[in-house]
OpenMM code with the backbone's topology and positions (N, CA, C; nanometers):
from openmm import Vec3, app, unit

residues = "MET ASP GLY LYS GLU PRO ASN LEU ILE ILE GLN PHE LYS TRP ASP ASP GLU ALA LYS VAL TRP VAL ALA VAL ALA ASP ASN ALA GLY LEU VAL LEU GLU SER GLU SER LEU ALA GLU LEU PHE ILE ARG ILE LYS ASP THR LEU PRO GLU MET CYS LYS ALA ASN HIS ILE GLU ILE TYR ASP VAL GLY PHE VAL PHE GLU ASP GLU ARG LYS LYS GLU SER LEU SER GLU GLU ASP VAL LEU TRP TYR ARG LEU SER GLN VAL LYS ASP THR TYR LEU ASP PHE ILE TYR ALA THR SER GLN TYR ALA ARG LYS ASN ALA SER ARG PHE ASP ARG VAL MET GLU TYR LEU LYS LYS ASN PRO LYS ALA LEU SER SER ASP ILE LEU GLU PHE ILE SER ASN GLN PRO ASP PHE TYR GLU ASP TYR SER TYR TYR ASP VAL ASN SER ASP SER".split()
positions = [
    Vec3(-26.2125, -8.9270, 0.1151),
    Vec3(-26.3395, -8.9783, 0.0713),
    Vec3(-26.3552, -9.1206, 0.1196),
    Vec3(-26.3743, -9.1694, 0.2139),
    Vec3(-26.3964, -9.3003, 0.2740),
    Vec3(-26.3740, -9.4228, 0.1836),
    Vec3(-26.2764, -9.4197, 0.0927),
    Vec3(-26.2366, -9.5370, 0.0158),
    Vec3(-26.3271, -9.5732, -0.1002),
    Vec3(-26.4335, -9.5015, -0.1240),
    Vec3(-26.5229, -9.5313, -0.2347),
    Vec3(-26.4604, -9.4877, -0.3665),
    Vec3(-26.4945, -9.5604, -0.4703),
    Vec3(-26.4561, -9.5181, -0.6042),
    Vec3(-26.5441, -9.3989, -0.6431),
    Vec3(-26.4926, -9.3083, -0.7254),
    Vec3(-26.5778, -9.1967, -0.7689),
    Vec3(-26.7046, -9.2481, -0.8378),
    Vec3(-26.8167, -9.1914, -0.8013),
    Vec3(-26.9413, -9.2307, -0.8675),
    Vec3(-26.9724, -9.1393, -0.9853),
    Vec3(-26.8909, -9.0369, -1.0032),
    Vec3(-26.9084, -8.9464, -1.1148),
    Vec3(-26.7711, -8.9142, -1.1726),
    Vec3(-26.7513, -8.9485, -1.2971),
    Vec3(-26.6243, -8.9209, -1.3652),
    Vec3(-26.6485, -8.8120, -1.4678),
    Vec3(-26.5711, -8.7060, -1.4587),
    Vec3(-26.5777, -8.6000, -1.5584),
    Vec3(-26.4549, -8.6137, -1.6474),
    Vec3(-26.4803, -8.6342, -1.7747),
    Vec3(-26.3718, -8.6503, -1.8711),
    Vec3(-26.3485, -8.5176, -1.9414),
    Vec3(-26.2217, -8.4802, -1.9501),
    Vec3(-26.1824, -8.3579, -2.0186),
    Vec3(-26.1058, -8.3956, -2.1443),
    Vec3(-26.1416, -8.3298, -2.2528),
    Vec3(-26.0628, -8.3496, -2.3744),
    Vec3(-26.0544, -8.2165, -2.4476),
    Vec3(-25.9487, -8.2007, -2.5223),
    Vec3(-25.9262, -8.0801, -2.5996),
    Vec3(-25.9804, -8.1022, -2.7398),
    Vec3(-26.0687, -8.0129, -2.7837),
    Vec3(-26.1210, -8.0167, -2.9202),
    Vec3(-26.0352, -7.9220, -3.0025),
    Vec3(-25.9418, -7.9801, -3.0779),
    Vec3(-25.8443, -7.8998, -3.1519),
    Vec3(-25.9099, -7.8161, -3.2606),
    Vec3(-26.0154, -7.8693, -3.3191),
    Vec3(-26.0839, -7.7952, -3.4260),
    Vec3(-26.1538, -7.6711, -3.3711),
    Vec3(-26.2270, -7.6873, -3.2609),
    Vec3(-26.3003, -7.5754, -3.2011),
    Vec3(-26.2134, -7.4926, -3.1065),
    Vec3(-26.0965, -7.5451, -3.0689),
    Vec3(-26.0038, -7.4776, -2.9770),
    Vec3(-26.0687, -7.4534, -2.8405),
    Vec3(-26.1344, -7.5583, -2.7895),
    Vec3(-26.1980, -7.5503, -2.6584),
    Vec3(-26.1751, -7.6798, -2.5813),
    Vec3(-26.1826, -7.6692, -2.4487),
    Vec3(-26.1869, -7.7864, -2.3617),
    Vec3(-26.3312, -7.8322, -2.3537),
    Vec3(-26.3515, -7.9615, -2.3550),
    Vec3(-26.4846, -8.0190, -2.3424),
    Vec3(-26.4856, -8.1077, -2.2180),
    Vec3(-26.5864, -8.0894, -2.1346),
    Vec3(-26.6044, -8.1731, -2.0151),
    Vec3(-26.7320, -8.2537, -2.0329),
    Vec3(-26.7214, -8.3849, -2.0093),
    Vec3(-26.8358, -8.4741, -2.0264),
    Vec3(-26.8467, -8.5643, -1.9037),
    Vec3(-26.9672, -8.5714, -1.8491),
    Vec3(-26.9994, -8.6689, -1.7437),
    Vec3(-27.1274, -8.7361, -1.7906),
    Vec3(-27.1110, -8.8512, -1.8536),
    Vec3(-27.2238, -8.9187, -1.9187),
    Vec3(-27.3407, -8.9450, -1.8252),
    Vec3(-27.3136, -9.0012, -1.7069),
    Vec3(-27.4252, -9.0389, -1.6203),
    Vec3(-27.5002, -8.9189, -1.5636),
    Vec3(-27.4396, -8.8002, -1.5674),
    Vec3(-27.5082, -8.6793, -1.5202),
    Vec3(-27.5657, -8.5981, -1.6361),
    Vec3(-27.5376, -8.6401, -1.7594),
    Vec3(-27.5852, -8.5655, -1.8748),
    Vec3(-27.5129, -8.4336, -1.8943),
    Vec3(-27.3914, -8.4247, -1.8420),
    Vec3(-27.3146, -8.2998, -1.8462),
    Vec3(-27.2246, -8.2962, -1.9694),
    Vec3(-27.2380, -8.1917, -2.0484),
    Vec3(-27.1467, -8.1643, -2.1593),
    Vec3(-27.1279, -8.0131, -2.1618),
    Vec3(-27.0074, -7.9692, -2.1318),
    Vec3(-26.9759, -7.8266, -2.1308),
    Vec3(-26.8467, -7.8046, -2.2071),
    Vec3(-26.8277, -7.6828, -2.2565),
    Vec3(-26.7020, -7.6499, -2.3220),
    Vec3(-26.6619, -7.5074, -2.2884),
    Vec3(-26.5321, -7.4840, -2.2941),
    Vec3(-26.4781, -7.3516, -2.2673),
    Vec3(-26.3356, -7.3433, -2.3204),
    Vec3(-26.2891, -7.2227, -2.3441),
    Vec3(-26.1539, -7.2040, -2.3949),
    Vec3(-26.0474, -7.2301, -2.2882),
    Vec3(-26.0835, -7.2195, -2.1610),
    Vec3(-25.9847, -7.2431, -2.0548),
    Vec3(-26.0374, -7.3436, -1.9537),
    Vec3(-25.9456, -7.4143, -1.8898),
    Vec3(-25.9854, -7.5081, -1.7843),
    Vec3(-26.0457, -7.4345, -1.6661),
    Vec3(-25.9894, -7.3189, -1.6314),
    Vec3(-26.0413, -7.2426, -1.5184),
    Vec3(-26.1890, -7.2106, -1.5403),
    Vec3(-26.2221, -7.1573, -1.6566),
    Vec3(-26.3608, -7.1249, -1.6888),
    Vec3(-26.4473, -7.2506, -1.6880),
    Vec3(-26.3938, -7.3597, -1.7401),
    Vec3(-26.4696, -7.4841, -1.7478),
    Vec3(-26.5006, -7.5393, -1.6085),
    Vec3(-26.4040, -7.5354, -1.5178),
    Vec3(-26.4284, -7.5825, -1.3811),
    Vec3(-26.5342, -7.4965, -1.3116),
    Vec3(-26.5319, -7.3671, -1.3349),
    Vec3(-26.6325, -7.2795, -1.2750),
    Vec3(-26.7714, -7.3148, -1.3290),
    Vec3(-26.7802, -7.3389, -1.4582),
    Vec3(-26.9081, -7.3782, -1.5177),
    Vec3(-26.9549, -7.5130, -1.4630),
    Vec3(-26.8617, -7.6059, -1.4453),
    Vec3(-26.8976, -7.7367, -1.3883),
    Vec3(-26.9509, -7.7188, -1.2470),
    Vec3(-26.8801, -7.6392, -1.1671),
    Vec3(-26.9225, -7.6160, -1.0287),
    Vec3(-27.0630, -7.5571, -1.0239),
    Vec3(-27.0941, -7.4676, -1.1175),
    Vec3(-27.2251, -7.4037, -1.1195),
    Vec3(-27.3351, -7.4953, -1.1750),
    Vec3(-27.2995, -7.5861, -1.2660),
    Vec3(-27.3977, -7.6668, -1.3384),
    Vec3(-27.4191, -7.8062, -1.2799),
    Vec3(-27.3139, -7.8681, -1.2306),
    Vec3(-27.3182, -8.0084, -1.1905),
    Vec3(-27.4261, -8.0421, -1.0874),
    Vec3(-27.4435, -7.9645, -0.9819),
    Vec3(-27.5465, -8.0024, -0.8831),
    Vec3(-27.6858, -8.0158, -0.9442),
    Vec3(-27.7235, -7.9222, -1.0298),
    Vec3(-27.8550, -7.9291, -1.0939),
    Vec3(-27.8667, -8.0490, -1.1874),
    Vec3(-27.7600, -8.0763, -1.2626),
    Vec3(-27.7618, -8.1893, -1.3554),
    Vec3(-27.7761, -8.3204, -1.2785),
    Vec3(-27.7040, -8.3318, -1.1687),
    Vec3(-27.7110, -8.4549, -1.0887),
    Vec3(-27.8488, -8.4699, -1.0246),
    Vec3(-27.9027, -8.3604, -0.9776),
    Vec3(-28.0369, -8.3658, -0.9179),
    Vec3(-28.1395, -8.4108, -1.0219),
    Vec3(-28.1299, -8.3541, -1.1420),
    Vec3(-28.2237, -8.3892, -1.2488),
    Vec3(-28.2105, -8.5356, -1.2908),
    Vec3(-28.0912, -8.5915, -1.2763),
    Vec3(-28.0672, -8.7306, -1.3163),
    Vec3(-28.0636, -8.8263, -1.1974),
    Vec3(-28.1055, -8.7777, -1.0794),
    Vec3(-28.1150, -8.8588, -0.9570),
    Vec3(-27.9809, -8.9239, -0.9215),
    Vec3(-27.8751, -8.8434, -0.9262),
    Vec3(-27.7417, -8.8925, -0.8919),
    Vec3(-27.6953, -8.8210, -0.7655),
    Vec3(-27.6579, -8.8988, -0.6655),
    Vec3(-27.5995, -8.8430, -0.5443),
    Vec3(-27.4486, -8.8362, -0.5660),
    Vec3(-27.3933, -8.7175, -0.5508),
    Vec3(-27.2490, -8.7020, -0.5696),
    Vec3(-27.1798, -8.7280, -0.4366),
    Vec3(-27.1019, -8.8333, -0.4289),
    Vec3(-27.0206, -8.8527, -0.3098),
    Vec3(-26.8728, -8.8488, -0.3433),
    Vec3(-26.8375, -8.8595, -0.4675),
    Vec3(-26.6982, -8.8461, -0.5074),
    Vec3(-26.6933, -8.8225, -0.6575),
    Vec3(-26.6127, -8.7273, -0.6991),
    Vec3(-26.5990, -8.6945, -0.8398),
    Vec3(-26.4546, -8.7212, -0.8814),
    Vec3(-26.4381, -8.7887, -0.9934),
    Vec3(-26.3059, -8.8123, -1.0500),
    Vec3(-26.2886, -8.7290, -1.1754),
    Vec3(-26.1656, -8.6885, -1.2025),
    Vec3(-26.1353, -8.6075, -1.3192),
    Vec3(-26.0351, -8.6817, -1.4054),
    Vec3(-26.0675, -8.6991, -1.5330),
    Vec3(-25.9813, -8.7721, -1.6262),
    Vec3(-25.9521, -8.6820, -1.7453),
    Vec3(-25.8251, -8.6704, -1.7787),
    Vec3(-25.7838, -8.5918, -1.8945),
    Vec3(-25.7406, -8.6875, -2.0040),
    Vec3(-25.8096, -8.6788, -2.1196),
    Vec3(-25.7830, -8.7724, -2.2277),
    Vec3(-25.6540, -8.7413, -2.3029),
    Vec3(-25.6213, -8.6154, -2.3205),
    Vec3(-25.5032, -8.5794, -2.3981),
    Vec3(-25.3976, -8.5194, -2.3057),
    Vec3(-25.3111, -8.6036, -2.2548),
    Vec3(-25.2088, -8.5585, -2.1607),
    Vec3(-25.1103, -8.4609, -2.2256),
    Vec3(-25.0936, -8.4680, -2.3567),
    Vec3(-24.9992, -8.3789, -2.4242),
    Vec3(-25.0453, -8.2341, -2.4196),
    Vec3(-25.1745, -8.2113, -2.4193),
    Vec3(-25.2285, -8.0755, -2.4190),
    Vec3(-25.1896, -8.0002, -2.2928),
    Vec3(-25.1647, -8.0714, -2.1839),
    Vec3(-25.1274, -8.0069, -2.0576),
    Vec3(-25.0044, -7.9184, -2.0727),
    Vec3(-24.9163, -7.9536, -2.1665),
    Vec3(-24.7919, -7.8787, -2.1821),
    Vec3(-24.8146, -7.7368, -2.2327),
    Vec3(-24.9295, -7.7088, -2.2924),
    Vec3(-24.9550, -7.5754, -2.3465),
    Vec3(-25.0605, -7.4980, -2.2667),
    Vec3(-25.0851, -7.5396, -2.1434),
    Vec3(-25.1834, -7.4717, -2.0592),
    Vec3(-25.1297, -7.3384, -2.0090),
    Vec3(-25.2203, -7.2452, -1.9843),
    Vec3(-25.1831, -7.1200, -1.9179),
    Vec3(-25.1459, -7.1527, -1.7728),
    Vec3(-25.0796, -7.0600, -1.7052),
    Vec3(-25.0424, -7.0839, -1.5650),
    Vec3(-25.1657, -7.1117, -1.4795),
    Vec3(-25.2713, -7.0345, -1.5006),
    Vec3(-25.3932, -7.0534, -1.4212),
    Vec3(-25.4545, -7.1905, -1.4482),
    Vec3(-25.4555, -7.2325, -1.5739),
    Vec3(-25.5102, -7.3642, -1.6066),
    Vec3(-25.4261, -7.4763, -1.5479),
    Vec3(-25.2934, -7.4556, -1.5390),
    Vec3(-25.2065, -7.5554, -1.4746),
    Vec3(-25.2467, -7.5714, -1.3280),
    Vec3(-25.2748, -7.4609, -1.2617),
    Vec3(-25.3195, -7.4682, -1.1216),
    Vec3(-25.4484, -7.5495, -1.1115),
    Vec3(-25.5472, -7.5204, -1.1950),
    Vec3(-25.6743, -7.5935, -1.1918),
    Vec3(-25.6509, -7.7412, -1.2214),
    Vec3(-25.5640, -7.7695, -1.3178),
    Vec3(-25.5337, -7.9094, -1.3503),
    Vec3(-25.4716, -7.9803, -1.2300),
    Vec3(-25.3693, -7.9184, -1.1710),
    Vec3(-25.3022, -7.9822, -1.0565),
    Vec3(-25.3981, -8.0060, -0.9411),
    Vec3(-25.4834, -7.9087, -0.9132),
    Vec3(-25.5810, -7.9259, -0.8049),
    Vec3(-25.6794, -8.0379, -0.8368),
    Vec3(-25.7114, -8.0551, -0.9637),
    Vec3(-25.8043, -8.1624, -1.0018),
    Vec3(-25.7419, -8.3003, -0.9866),
    Vec3(-25.6091, -8.3063, -0.9781),
    Vec3(-25.5395, -8.4337, -0.9669),
    Vec3(-25.5051, -8.4718, -0.8224),
    Vec3(-25.5398, -8.3868, -0.7260),
    Vec3(-25.5192, -8.4195, -0.5845),
    Vec3(-25.6071, -8.5404, -0.5530),
    Vec3(-25.5512, -8.6360, -0.4820),
    Vec3(-25.6187, -8.7652, -0.4603),
    Vec3(-25.7618, -8.7511, -0.4080),
    Vec3(-25.7841, -8.6646, -0.3123),
    Vec3(-25.9179, -8.6507, -0.2525),
    Vec3(-25.9840, -8.5184, -0.2913),
    Vec3(-25.9585, -8.4752, -0.4117),
    Vec3(-26.0080, -8.3455, -0.4570),
    Vec3(-26.1598, -8.3397, -0.4654),
    Vec3(-26.2120, -8.2201, -0.4634),
    Vec3(-26.3547, -8.1966, -0.4822),
    Vec3(-26.3712, -8.0551, -0.5362),
    Vec3(-26.4837, -8.0293, -0.6009),
    Vec3(-26.5009, -7.9043, -0.6745),
    Vec3(-26.4866, -7.7798, -0.5880),
    Vec3(-26.5449, -7.7782, -0.4694),
    Vec3(-26.5341, -7.6592, -0.3845),
    Vec3(-26.3901, -7.6346, -0.3407),
    Vec3(-26.3149, -7.7402, -0.3175),
    Vec3(-26.1726, -7.7273, -0.2837),
    Vec3(-26.0968, -7.6636, -0.3997),
    Vec3(-26.1191, -7.7143, -0.5197),
    Vec3(-26.0501, -7.6606, -0.6376),
    Vec3(-26.0842, -7.5129, -0.6544),
    Vec3(-26.2114, -7.4819, -0.6440),
    Vec3(-26.2563, -7.3443, -0.6629),
    Vec3(-26.1991, -7.2512, -0.5560),
    Vec3(-26.2120, -7.2882, -0.4298),
    Vec3(-26.1652, -7.2019, -0.3202),
    Vec3(-26.0137, -7.1825, -0.3236),
    Vec3(-25.9409, -7.2890, -0.3513),
    Vec3(-25.7954, -7.2793, -0.3564),
    Vec3(-25.7517, -7.1890, -0.4707),
    Vec3(-25.8156, -7.2031, -0.5846),
    Vec3(-25.7796, -7.1186, -0.6986),
    Vec3(-25.8160, -6.9729, -0.6722),
    Vec3(-25.9269, -6.9489, -0.6045),
    Vec3(-25.9650, -6.8111, -0.5719),
    Vec3(-25.8613, -6.7464, -0.4802),
    Vec3(-25.8143, -6.8204, -0.3818),
    Vec3(-25.7094, -6.7683, -0.2936),
    Vec3(-25.5843, -6.7358, -0.3746),
    Vec3(-25.5415, -6.8292, -0.4589),
    Vec3(-25.4167, -6.8135, -0.5339),
    Vec3(-25.4242, -6.7001, -0.6354),
    Vec3(-25.5402, -6.6770, -0.6914),
    Vec3(-25.5544, -6.5752, -0.7960),
    Vec3(-25.5495, -6.4326, -0.7441),
    Vec3(-25.5562, -6.4120, -0.6139),
    Vec3(-25.5595, -6.2762, -0.5586),
    Vec3(-25.4339, -6.1961, -0.5910),
    Vec3(-25.3181, -6.2628, -0.5917),
    Vec3(-25.1951, -6.1930, -0.6313),
    Vec3(-25.0875, -6.2936, -0.6697),
    Vec3(-24.9854, -6.2431, -0.7367),
    Vec3(-24.8824, -6.3299, -0.7940),
    Vec3(-24.8042, -6.4064, -0.6876),
    Vec3(-24.7774, -6.3456, -0.5741),
    Vec3(-24.6987, -6.4161, -0.4724),
    Vec3(-24.7773, -6.5338, -0.4138),
    Vec3(-24.9077, -6.5174, -0.3951),
    Vec3(-24.9903, -6.6294, -0.3494),
    Vec3(-24.9892, -6.7416, -0.4525),
    Vec3(-25.0096, -6.7037, -0.5762),
    Vec3(-25.0117, -6.8024, -0.6837),
    Vec3(-24.8813, -6.8804, -0.6856),
    Vec3(-24.7697, -6.8092, -0.6784),
    Vec3(-24.6380, -6.8742, -0.6808),
    Vec3(-24.6186, -6.9669, -0.5619),
    Vec3(-24.6622, -6.9237, -0.4425),
    Vec3(-24.6466, -7.0083, -0.3231),
    Vec3(-24.7296, -7.1364, -0.3350),
    Vec3(-24.8521, -7.1239, -0.3827),
    Vec3(-24.9383, -7.2418, -0.3962),
    Vec3(-24.8810, -7.3361, -0.5018),
    Vec3(-24.8383, -7.2822, -0.6143),
    Vec3(-24.7813, -7.3663, -0.7198),
    Vec3(-24.6542, -7.4356, -0.6712),
    Vec3(-24.5710, -7.3645, -0.5999),
    Vec3(-24.4479, -7.4233, -0.5470),
    Vec3(-24.4803, -7.5354, -0.4488),
    Vec3(-24.5792, -7.5133, -0.3623),
    Vec3(-24.6199, -7.6167, -0.2676),
    Vec3(-24.6686, -7.7411, -0.3418),
    Vec3(-24.7507, -7.7214, -0.4438),
    Vec3(-24.8021, -7.8342, -0.5209),
    Vec3(-24.6898, -7.9100, -0.5916),
    Vec3(-24.5909, -7.8369, -0.6429),
    Vec3(-24.4764, -7.9015, -0.7087),
    Vec3(-24.3945, -7.9837, -0.6096),
    Vec3(-24.3707, -7.9262, -0.4924),
    Vec3(-24.2878, -7.9941, -0.3926),
    Vec3(-24.3615, -8.1060, -0.3200),
    Vec3(-24.4936, -8.1036, -0.3239),
    Vec3(-24.5756, -8.2007, -0.2499),
    Vec3(-24.6798, -8.2646, -0.3418),
    Vec3(-24.6347, -8.3411, -0.4412),
    Vec3(-24.7292, -8.3960, -0.5397),
    Vec3(-24.8305, -8.4948, -0.4812),
    Vec3(-24.8039, -8.5482, -0.3631),
    Vec3(-24.8974, -8.6431, -0.3017),
    Vec3(-24.9804, -8.5799, -0.1900),
    Vec3(-24.9751, -8.4467, -0.1811),
    Vec3(-25.0513, -8.3779, -0.0771),
    Vec3(-25.2003, -8.3997, -0.0979),
    Vec3(-25.2706, -8.4145, 0.0117),
    Vec3(-25.4160, -8.4253, 0.0093),
    Vec3(-25.4766, -8.2854, 0.0183),
    Vec3(-25.6050, -8.2761, -0.0059),
    Vec3(-25.6697, -8.1452, 0.0006),
    Vec3(-25.6520, -8.0824, 0.1394),
    Vec3(-25.6591, -8.1625, 0.2447),
    Vec3(-25.6422, -8.1085, 0.3803),
    Vec3(-25.5015, -8.0533, 0.4014),
    Vec3(-25.4001, -8.1162, 0.3418),
    Vec3(-25.2625, -8.0661, 0.3518),
    Vec3(-25.2503, -7.9300, 0.2836),
    Vec3(-25.3111, -7.9188, 0.1679),
    Vec3(-25.3038, -7.7951, 0.0903),
    Vec3(-25.3799, -7.6834, 0.1622),
    Vec3(-25.4959, -7.7156, 0.2142),
    Vec3(-25.5731, -7.6153, 0.2877),
    Vec3(-25.5012, -7.5719, 0.4154),
    Vec3(-25.4350, -7.6644, 0.4808),
    Vec3(-25.3563, -7.6280, 0.5995),
    Vec3(-25.2421, -7.5354, 0.5606),
    Vec3(-25.1731, -7.5667, 0.4512),
    Vec3(-25.0648, -7.4806, 0.4021),
    Vec3(-25.1179, -7.3393, 0.3771),
    Vec3(-25.2294, -7.3296, 0.3076),
    Vec3(-25.2853, -7.1982, 0.2752),
    Vec3(-25.3288, -7.1249, 0.4014),
    Vec3(-25.3940, -7.1935, 0.4927),
    Vec3(-25.4428, -7.1266, 0.6136),
    Vec3(-25.3304, -7.0812, 0.7058),
    Vec3(-25.2109, -7.1349, 0.6855),
    Vec3(-25.0952, -7.0923, 0.7644),
    Vec3(-25.0173, -6.9792, 0.6984),
    Vec3(-25.0622, -6.9309, 0.5844),
    Vec3(-24.9942, -6.8203, 0.5170),
    Vec3(-25.0257, -6.6901, 0.5900),
    Vec3(-24.9271, -6.6003, 0.5995),
    Vec3(-24.9497, -6.4760, 0.6747),
    Vec3(-25.0596, -6.3871, 0.6150),
    Vec3(-25.0893, -6.4033, 0.4866),
    Vec3(-25.1915, -6.3190, 0.4240),
    Vec3(-25.3280, -6.3875, 0.4134),
    Vec3(-25.3433, -6.5007, 0.4790),
    Vec3(-25.4665, -6.5785, 0.4652),
    Vec3(-25.5914, -6.4988, 0.5028),
    Vec3(-25.5844, -6.4205, 0.6086),
    Vec3(-25.7027, -6.3498, 0.6569),
    Vec3(-25.7203, -6.2111, 0.5956),
    Vec3(-25.6337, -6.1722, 0.5047),
    Vec3(-25.6434, -6.0388, 0.4457),
    Vec3(-25.7692, -6.0194, 0.3618),
    Vec3(-25.8213, -6.1249, 0.3033),
    Vec3(-25.9368, -6.1131, 0.2141),
    Vec3(-26.0691, -6.1069, 0.2875),
    Vec3(-26.0699, -6.1459, 0.4085),
    Vec3(-26.1963, -6.1622, 0.4792),
    Vec3(-26.2008, -6.0725, 0.6015),
    Vec3(-26.3124, -6.0074, 0.6182),
    Vec3(-26.3285, -5.9331, 0.7423),
    Vec3(-26.3815, -6.0326, 0.8448),
    Vec3(-26.3296, -6.0248, 0.9597),
    Vec3(-26.3770, -6.1141, 1.0637),
    Vec3(-26.3983, -6.0331, 1.1909),
    Vec3(-26.4878, -6.0780, 1.2694),
    Vec3(-26.5320, -6.0056, 1.3868),
    Vec3(-26.4605, -6.0585, 1.5104),
    Vec3(-26.4000, -5.9690, 1.5852),
    Vec3(-26.3345, -6.0043, 1.7090),
    Vec3(-26.4395, -5.9953, 1.8203),
    Vec3(-26.4762, -6.1099, 1.8742),
    Vec3(-26.5824, -6.1119, 1.9764),
    Vec3(-26.5426, -6.0387, 2.1033),
    Vec3(-26.4154, -6.0144, 2.1234),
    Vec3(-26.3701, -5.9429, 2.2433),
    Vec3(-26.3594, -5.7933, 2.2208),
    Vec3(-26.3887, -5.7515, 2.0992),
    Vec3(-26.3773, -5.6090, 2.0665),
    Vec3(-26.5026, -5.5349, 2.1074),
    Vec3(-26.4870, -5.4078, 2.1481),
    Vec3(-26.6009, -5.3241, 2.1842),
    Vec3(-26.6710, -5.2665, 2.0619),
    Vec3(-26.6069, -5.2649, 1.9485),
    Vec3(-26.6677, -5.2016, 1.8305),
    Vec3(-26.7462, -5.2961, 1.7460),
] * unit.nanometer
topology = app.Topology()
chain = topology.addChain("A")
for resn in residues:
    res = topology.addResidue(resn, chain)
    for name in ("N", "CA", "C"):
        topology.addAtom(name, app.Element.getBySymbol(name[0]), res)
């Protein structure tokens, strides 16, 4: 992200009484809640562009802040993945979403991505995407057209 500070900070906190995660971005007017971080990130990805447009905010960098660090210890495996991806230095919502979608396809993918993140805590989004694109099963999910093929 060209050295700019995030212009949009999304704060996550656990509401122990309601048993939900709450995401708040004051300047965008965003307040969402969900039982899982994975669900919450998907809702943010779907809602944030409209909220920013309505509030005349140009998104050039989003920061993620977790208020209760202790709650991380009781996250589901999938939520741990979403959390770790949100902490990548140059993270962005589409990166988090796409990476999690790749990892969720099967257990071996999930394990490989989690292991990479553990071994490379300072990896940038481009490093992680390069790792994933070099996996032997990367193209299994997508049909692609061979321009040299007759069919």
